[in-house]
C-alpha positions in Angstrom: -1.5 -225.9 30.0 1.3 -225.1 32.5 0.5 -222.4 35.0 3.0 -219.9 33.5 2.7 -220.8 29.8 0.7 -218.0 28.3 1.5 -215.5 31.0 5.3 -216.1 30.4 4.9 -215.8 26.6 3.1 -212.4 27.0 5.6 -211.1 29.5 8.6 -212.1 27.3 7.0 -210.5 24.3 6.3 -207.3 26.3 9.9 -207.2 27.3 11.3 -207.8 23.8 9.0 -205.3 22.0 8.7 -202.4 24.5 12.0 -200.7 23.5 11.7 -200.5 19.8 8.0 -201.0 18.8 4.6 -199.5 19.4 3.2 -199.3 22.9 -0.4 -198.3 23.9 -2.1 -197.8 27.2 -5.6 -196.6 28.0 -8.8 -197.2 29.9 -12.5 -197.1 29.3 -15.3 -196.4 31.8 -18.6 -198.0 30.8 -22.0 -197.7 32.3 -22.4 -201.5 32.2 -20.2 -204.3 30.9 -21.9 -206.1 28.1 -19.9 -208.7 26.1 -21.2 -210.5 23.1 -24.8 -209.8 24.2 -24.2 -210.9 27.8 -24.5 -208.6 30.8 -21.4 -209.4 32.8 -21.2 -206.5 35.2 -22.3 -203.0 36.2 -20.4 -199.7 35.8 -16.8 -200.7 35.2 -13.3 -199.4 34.7 -11.5 -201.3 31.9 -7.8 -200.6 31.5 -5.6 -202.0 28.7 -1.9 -202.4 27.7 -0.6 -203.4 24.3 2.6 -203.8 22.4 3.1 -204.5 18.7 6.1 -205.6 16.7 5.5 -205.8 13.0 2.5 -208.1 12.5 2.7 -209.5 16.0 0.9 -208.0 19.0 0.4 -208.8 22.7 -2.1 -207.2 25.0 -3.6 -207.2 28.4 -7.1 -206.1 29.2 -9.0 -205.9 32.5 -12.4 -205.0 34.0 -13.4 -204.2 37.5 -16.9 -203.3 38.6 -17.0 -200.1 40.6 -20.6 -200.2 41.8 -20.6 -203.4 43.8 -23.1 -205.0 41.3 -20.6 -207.9 40.8 -17.5 -208.7 42.8 -16.0 -210.3 39.8 -12.8 -209.0 38.2 -11.3 -209.9 34.8 -7.8 -210.1 33.3 -7.4 -211.2 29.7 -4.1 -211.8 27.9 -4.0 -212.0 24.1 -1.3 -212.9 21.6 -2.1 -212.1 18.0 -0.7 -212.0 14.4 -2.1 -210.2 11.3 -1.4 -210.8 7.6 -3.1 -210.0 4.3 -6.4 -209.0 6.0 -6.4 -212.0 8.3 -5.9 -212.1 12.0 -5.3 -215.0 14.3 -5.1 -214.9 18.1 -5.2 -216.8 21.3 -6.8 -215.3 24.5 -6.6 -216.4 28.1 -9.8 -215.0 29.8 -9.6 -215.0 33.6 -12.8 -214.0 35.4 -13.3 -214.8 39.1 -14.8 -213.3 42.3 -12.1 -211.5 44.3 -10.0 -213.9 46.3 -11.9 -217.0 45.3 -9.5 -218.6 42.8 -5.8 -218.4 42.5 -4.8 -216.8 39.2 -2.3 -219.6 38.6 -4.9 -222.3 38.9 -5.4 -223.6 35.4 -7.5 -226.6 36.1 -10.7 -227.2 34.0 -12.8 -226.1 36.9 -10.9 -222.9 37.5 -11.6 -219.4 36.1 -9.4 -219.5 33.0 -10.9 -220.0 29.5 -8.7 -220.3 26.5 -10.1 -219.1 23.1 -8.7 -219.2 19.6 -9.9 -216.6 17.1 -9.7 -216.3 13.3 -10.7 -213.0 11.7 -10.8 -211.5 8.2 -11.5 -208.0 7.0 -12.5 -207.4 3.4 -9.9 -205.4 1.4 -12.4 -202.6 0.5 -11.9 -199.2 2.0 -15.6 -198.2 1.4 -17.0 -201.4 2.8 -14.5 -202.9 5.4 -16.7 -205.7 6.5 -15.0 -207.9 9.1 -15.7 -211.6 10.0 -14.5 -213.4 13.1 -14.9 -216.9 14.5 -13.9 -217.7 18.1 -13.8 -221.1 19.8 -13.0 -222.1 23.4 -10.5 -225.0 23.4 -9.4 -225.3 27.0 -10.1 -224.3 30.5 -13.5 -223.6 32.0 -16.2 -224.2 29.4 -18.2 -227.3 30.3 -19.8 -229.9 28.2 -23.0 -230.3 26.2 -26.1 -232.1 27.5 -25.0 -235.3 25.8 -21.6 -235.2 27.5 -19.5 -234.1 24.5 -17.0 -231.3 24.7 -18.8 -228.1 24.2 -16.3 -226.3 21.9 -18.3 -223.1 22.6 -18.0 -220.8 19.6 -19.1 -217.3 18.6 -19.3 -215.9 15.1 -19.6 -212.2 14.4 -20.0 -209.9 11.4 -19.2 -206.3 11.9 -19.2 -203.3 9.6 -17.9 -199.8 10.5 -19.1 -196.7 8.7 -19.3 -193.0 9.3 -22.2 -190.6 9.2 -20.9 -187.0 9.3 -18.5 -186.9 12.2 -19.8 -189.9 14.0 -18.1 -193.3 13.7 -20.6 -196.1 13.7 -20.2 -199.9 13.8 -23.1 -202.4 13.2 -22.5 -206.0 14.4 -24.3 -209.3 14.4 -23.1 -212.2 16.6 -24.4 -215.7 16.9 -23.6 -219.1 18.4 -23.5 -221.9 15.8 -24.4 -224.8 18.2 -25.4 -225.6 21.8 -23.4 -223.9 24.5 -24.1 -223.2 28.1 -21.2 -220.7 27.9 -23.4 -218.3 26.0 -26.7 -219.6 27.3 -27.8 -221.1 23.9 -29.4 -224.4 23.3 -28.3 -224.4 19.6 -27.9 -222.0 16.8 -28.9 -218.6 18.1 -28.4 -214.9 17.5 -27.2 -213.5 20.8 -25.8 -210.1 19.8 -27.1 -207.4 17.5 -25.6 -203.9 18.1 -25.0 -200.5 16.8 -22.2 -198.4 18.4 -21.6 -194.7 17.8 -18.3 -193.0 18.8 -17.8 -189.2 18.7 -14.9 -187.1 20.0 -15.9 -184.7 22.8 -13.8 -181.6 23.2 -13.2 -180.3 26.7 -10.9 -177.3 26.6 -7.7 -178.5 25.1 -8.6 -182.2 25.6 -10.4 -184.5 23.3 -12.2 -187.6 24.7 -13.9 -190.3 22.6 -17.4 -191.0 24.0 -19.6 -193.8 22.8 -23.1 -195.1 23.0 -24.0 -198.6 22.1 -27.5 -200.1 21.6 -27.4 -203.9 22.1 -30.1 -206.5 21.6 -29.8 -210.2 22.6 -32.7 -211.9 20.8 -31.9 -215.3 22.4 -32.1 -213.9 25.9 -34.8 -211.3 25.1 -32.7 -208.7 26.7 -31.6 -205.2 25.6 -29.0 -202.6 26.7 -27.9 -199.1 26.1 -24.3 -198.6 27.2 -22.4 -195.3 27.5 -18.6 -195.3 27.5 -15.8 -192.8 27.7 -12.2 -193.6 26.7 -8.9 -192.1 28.0 
């Protein structure tokens, strides 16, 4: 993986789609940054940028802890394509302590992790169950105890539904095999969650606020996360 490969692709797609296609920008503030059942940081600001052109999309997402709990910062770049209920994507995750690793260092011991994801949403409006499988294929991931490539993977089932004016999403996530990346010695459920989103009206403004209850049975850990979106 050359040091400008995915970054160059994302920037080119940004430039070629910005004039004529959909553009989105926003930010979330969360009480703690919990990802796939793992506590990565404390209170964080998480900005995002996205462009779409037809079925293609590119996006950038970041996270910075504002409490000093962790000095890590994150920048993720994603290229995706959707068709007939399916979605495929490649994400470059970059997570590193401030000033510790050059962003353009793509060696296996650096802070980049590359992940491929395949998803599918059932074509049922009343029951839009979604399935996704993600596997790390390059970058920082490590090997299993026997020396084989880890191919760390994560599988999730999610189902959105609405109760009155509250949008809810229930999710179940697991690791299919041994992976130090997710702290699992084999098949393990690492993420069970229920997220509620409601629009909060403040004068003429409307802000989506969320509360998410998360349980990681493998780590025997639990979280209740508050978030607000702009």
